[in-house]
N, C-alpha and C positions, 0 to 999 in steps of 0.2 A: 662409422655407424653409430647411431644413437639408440641406446636400449629402450624398449618399451617400459612403461611403468608397470610394476608388479601387479597392481590392482587392475590394470587394463587387461593383462593377459589372463587374470582370474576374476574378471568382472562378474561372472555368474556366481562365484562364491560370495562376493560382496552382496549381490542382490539376494541370494539365498539367506545370508546372515540377516539382512534387513527384514525379510519376510518373517523369519523365525523370531526375531526380536519383537516385531509388532505383535505377533501371536502371543508371545510370552507376556508382553505388557498388557494385552487385552485380558488374559487369564488372571494375571496378578491383580489387576484393577477390580475384576469381578470378585476374586477371593477376598480382597481387603474390604470391599463394600459389603459382601455377605457376612463377613466376620463381625463388622461393626453393627450390622442390623440384627443378625440372628445368633451371634456368638459362635460357639464351637459346634453347632448342629450340622449334621451331614447335609450336603447339597441335595435338595429335593429333585426328583426325576424331571419335572417340567422345567426347573432351572437348568439342569444338565443339558436338556435338549436345546434350550434357548442359547446357552453358551456355545455349544458345539456348532450350532447353525451360524452364530455370529462370527466364529472363526472363519468358516467357509465364505460367508458374506464379506468379511473384511478383506480376504485375499482377492476376491473378485472386484470389489469396489475400489480398493487402493490401486489395483492394477489399471482399472478403467480411468482413474484420475492421474495416471502416469507418475505415481509416487516413487517408482523404482527405476526411473531414468536417472541420468547423471544431472546433478545440480551444481556442477563445477562453475564457479563464477557468477551464479545466480544469487540475487539478494535473499537473505534469510526470510524476509516477510512473505515472499512468493511461495516458498516451500511450506512454511508454517501455515499459511492461509489454506493451501491445498490440503494439508494434513487435517486441519480442523474441519474443512468442508466435507472431506471424505469420511471422517469419523462421525460427523453429524448425519451424513447420509446413511451410514450403516445403522445408526440408532433409529433414524426416521423410518427406515424399512422395517426394522424389528417391531417398532411400535405399531406401524400400519398393519403388519401381519397379525399381531396380537389382537388388534381391534376387530379385524374382519373374521378372525377365527374365534372370537368371543372368549379369549383366554387372558385378556388384559387384567382382569380382576384377580388372577392367581398370583400376580407378581407384585412385590413390594415397590411402591413408588420411591421410597427412600433408597432402596438398593439400586434401582435403575439410575437415580440421580448421582449417587456416589460412583457407580460404575462408569457412567459417562464422564463425570468430572475428573476422577482419578486417571482414567484411561487417556483422555485428551491431554491432560497436563503431562503425564508420563511419556506419551509418544512425542510430544514436542520437546521434552527434555532429552530424550534419547537421540532424536534427530540433531539437536543442538550439539550434544557431546560428540556424536559421530562426525559432524561437519567440522567442529573445532579440531578433532583429532586428524582428519584428513588435511585440513589447512596447515596444521603444524608439520605434518609429514612433507607436504609440498614445499613449504617455506624452507625446509632443510634439504631439499633436493630429491625427495622420494616421490614416486608416482607422478612423474611429469609427463606432459604432452609436449613433444619437441616440434616446434613450428618454424617455418620460414615465412617472412613477410615480403611481399612484392608491393612496394608502395610508391606513391607519387603525390606531390602537393602536400597540403596541410593534413589531409586525412591519413597519409602514410606516417607522418611524424606523430600525429595524435595517437594512432594505434600503437606504435612502437613505444612511446613514452608511457602510455596507460598500462600496457602489459608489464613493462619493466618495473613500474611502480606498484605492482600487485603480485608479489611472489607467491602469496598464499593461494592464488587462483590456480597454480600448478601448470602454467604455460612457460616453457623455456624457449626463448628466441635463440635459435642457432644460426640464423642467417637473415640478412636484410639486403634487399636488392631494389635499386632504384636508378633511374637515369639522371636523377638529380645528384650531382657529385657532392654537394654540400651535405645533403642528408646522409649519404653513404659514409662520409667522413665522420659523422657524429656517432655512427654505430660502431664504436671502438670495441675491440675484443671479440668481434663476431666475424663469421665468414660474410663477406660483402662484395658487391659488384653491381654491374648494370642488370637491367631486367632480363636480358638474354642469358646472363650467367646463371639465373635461377634454375633454368631447366636442367643444366648440367649438374647443378648442386643436388637437386632432389633425386636425380638418377644415381649419383654416386654415393649419396648419404641417405640413410633411412630416416625420414622425418614423418611425423604422424599427420601433420596438417600443413597446408599452405594457405595463408591469409592474403587475399588480394585487397589492398587498400588504396584505391585510386579514385580520382574525381570522375563523376558521371560523364564528363566530356570525353573521357578515354574509353568509351564503350566498345569501340572496334578492337582496341588492344586487349581489353578485358575478355572479349569474346574469343580472341585468338589464344590467350593464355589458358582459358578454361578448356578449350578443345585440345590443346597440347598436354595439359596436365591430366586430362581424363584418361590418358594412356597409362597412368600410374595408379597404384592401389593406395591412395591416400585421401584424406578428407580435404575438400576445397571449400573455403569460406570467403564470402564477399562482404566487405565492410563498406556500405554505401556512404557517399560523401554527404551526410546530412547533419554534420556537427554545426554548421552555420545557421541551422534553423532553431527556433525556440520550440523544442520538442515537449509535448505534453502526453504522457502515458503512451509513448511510442512502442510499436510492436510490428510484427510481420504476421499477416493472416492470409488465408486463401479465400478468394471470392470468385465464384463461377469458374473454378479451376485455375485462376490466375493468382500468382503471388502479389500481395499488396502490402506496401509499407505504410503503416499508419503513423503519420508524423504528429498529429495532434488530435486525439480523440478523448472523449469523456471516459473515466474509469467506471462510471455508473452504468454498466451494461451487463446483461446476462445475470449470473448468480450474484455478482457484486451489488447489483441494484437491490436484490432481495435481502442481502445481508444488511445493507445500509437501512433499508426500510424497517426491518425487524428491530435493529438497534434503536432507531428513532422512535418507533411506536412504543416499545417496552420502556425505554428510559423516560420519555416524556410522560407516559401514563403514570409511572411510579412517582415521578417528581410532583405532578399535579395532585395526586392523591395524598402523598405524604406531607406536602407543603401547603395544603389547602387552608389549615388554620392560620398559618403565617400570612398567606395571601389576604385573608380577611382582615387581619390586623393592619397590614400596609394599606389596604383599600380604605379602611376607616381613617387612618392618619392622613392619607391624600385628601380625602373629603373634608377633613377638619382644617387642612392647611390653606385651602383656598377654594372658592366656589367653582363648581364645574364638574365634569365627569371624572370618574376614577381612572379610566383608561384613555390613553392618547393613541389615535390611529394615524398611520402615516404610510404612504405608498412607497414601496421599495421594489428593487429588481432582484430576481433570483435566477434559478436554473433556466437556461436558454433565453435569458433576457425577459422572462415573463414577470409582469407586475402583480404584486399582491399587497394586501393590507396587513401591515405589521403592527402588533400591539405592544405598548409599554405602559407602565404606571405613569400617570401624568406628573411631570416635575416642574412645569411652568404654569403661570396663570393663563387662562383662556385668552386667545388672541395675541400671544406674546410675539408672534412673527408677522403680525399685520403691518407693522411699520418697517420692519427690517427685511422681510422676505426670508427665503430659505438661506440659512447660514450655518456654518459649523460652530459648535460650542468651543470656546477658547478658555485658557487658564483663568482669565479674569471675568468669567461668565457671571453676569448680574441678573439674568432673566429668571433664573430658577428660584422657586420658593425655598424657604429654609429647610423644610423636610425634603423638598426635591433635590437640594444639593447633597443631602445625606444619601438619598437613593442613588444619585449619579456616582458619588464617590465609592459606593459599595457595589455598584452595578446591579442593585436589586431592582431597579426600574426595568431591567430586561426580562424578569421572570415570566411575565405573561406570554413571552415568545414560545414557551413550551407548548402553549395552545396552538401556535402557528406550526410547530413541529408535528403535533398530534394530527392536525388537519392536512398535513402533507405539503405545506408551502415552504417549510424550512427544515433543516437538519439540526441535530444537536451540535455537530462539528462541521465547519465549513467556512469559507470566506464570509466576512460580514457583509450584509446587503447594504446597498447605497440608494439614495433617493434618485429618481429619474433625472432631475435637473443637474445633479452632480455627475451622473454617469455620462450625460451628453458632453459635459465639460472635460472629464478626465479621459474619455476614450480617445480623444485627439491629442492629449498632452502626455499620456503615459503609455509606452509601448506594451502591447499584449494585455492591456487593461481588461478588455472584454472577455478574455479567456477565463477569468475568475468565475464567469457564469456558466462554465461547463459542468458544474455541480451545484446542488442546492446551497443557498446561503445558510450560514450557521449561527448559533448563539455564541459559540466560542470557536476559536480556530488557531492554527499554527502561528499566525502573525500575532494574535492577541497574547498567547502564553509566552511569546518571546518579547513582549513589551511594545509591539507596534500596533497601537490602538489610539483612538482619539486624534488629536491634531499633531500627528507625527509624519515622518517621511513616507509619502504614498508609494514611491518607487520601492522602498524596502518592504512595505506591506504587501504589494503585489508580488514581489519576488518570493515572499514566504507563502502567499496564497497559491502561487503556481507550483512551488515545491510540494505543497500539500497535495494538490491535484495529481501531480506526476508520480508521487510516492504513496498514494492512498492505500491503506490497508485497514482492516479491523483493528489491528494492533496499534496503528498510529492514532486512530480515533480514541482508543482506550487510553493511550498515553496522554493525549491532549486533555481528555476529561479529567484524568488524575492530576495533571499539572494545574488545571483550572481550580480543582478543589484544594490541592496542597498549597498553591501560591495564594489562595484566597481571592476574594472578589475586589480587594483594594488594589488600586493601581494609580501611580502618580499621573498618568495621562487620562484618567477618567474624571471628567468635569462637565 
């Protein structure tokens, strides 16, 4: 018999602890903000009402966003994004209610901003500490889920190796069963045998879950196993054989009452699309306002460097393969491509003007693209857009090339901050672009923007 994890037997205690902790963080953030704005003055009655209502609202909203479910084995970014969205929703409702009740003028804007900021940061910090603590306990053998794997083919081997390589996820493999004798032999130190032996094992030993990891071609056997295992009080999980596909933002959803496996879908759907939109609008607007004097200086220098317009317009492809006009500060004389046609800039580039070379080396020629972001054709962060003539060439040469267009093109991106820009390995660049799409989160965008600023605009591959 395998003992249940202590926290599973007392999961309601853990959930209750998380709810209480969230409420304490909310109240503490409120108190800190109030102290900084008003000093040691007593909390005024209308502030008291707002705080008490926010506690009730937080419990409802956080529960609606499923924040008190198990996050075992789930990426940090998914949970943290859900927390931030839920916390923002609480404040949005509070502000909305204050406006329609005409009480918004009674509250300090500075207090609200501090309350929101301190509360959000503290909740994320508490969740991080709790997850690290749980992962530490699981890696030491506490609070485990005991599982048996029924596997076949490459998918069974993949699941077995992945779980064994992630002890912090808290899954303990206590048995591996397969009709493939070679795979069974590799599962040393475990109870093992053929598929038929798995049924006797789960009957005689108490396991929490059975994972069926078989190719889709074994549908009949999978159906038989599910029917036989349904006679036992344990969790049954099916790991579909989709590891051979190039997955993008894969998930499982329900459509018209049917379970649907999303193999390759854009992450810019639902609330994610609005988060990305707000990020782009706010950042691009601030940059255009703050950098406007600098834009005028560059424009004047471009005009003095050679005759012609200040801006260079070029057709590029973005989200869903839609064509748009991208703007840059002009770095070459007018008509520079009339004799050569469309071509990539190379390290020994001779077509650029002297000031144009400086703009290219510092990436300052890209600044007008913040206008493309503000108008909705581009994002701050995303795969770099390419010219239609090159897209037609690369889509047949580079596997999964067109999947980079599942999100809006960006001014900077995961490939660029990792050095894959300019005339570098396109396969590596697409690999980084697809990683970005598959792992997109607000935090990843912030990280890329910070890396872009920290590393500066100079790059050895910019020419």
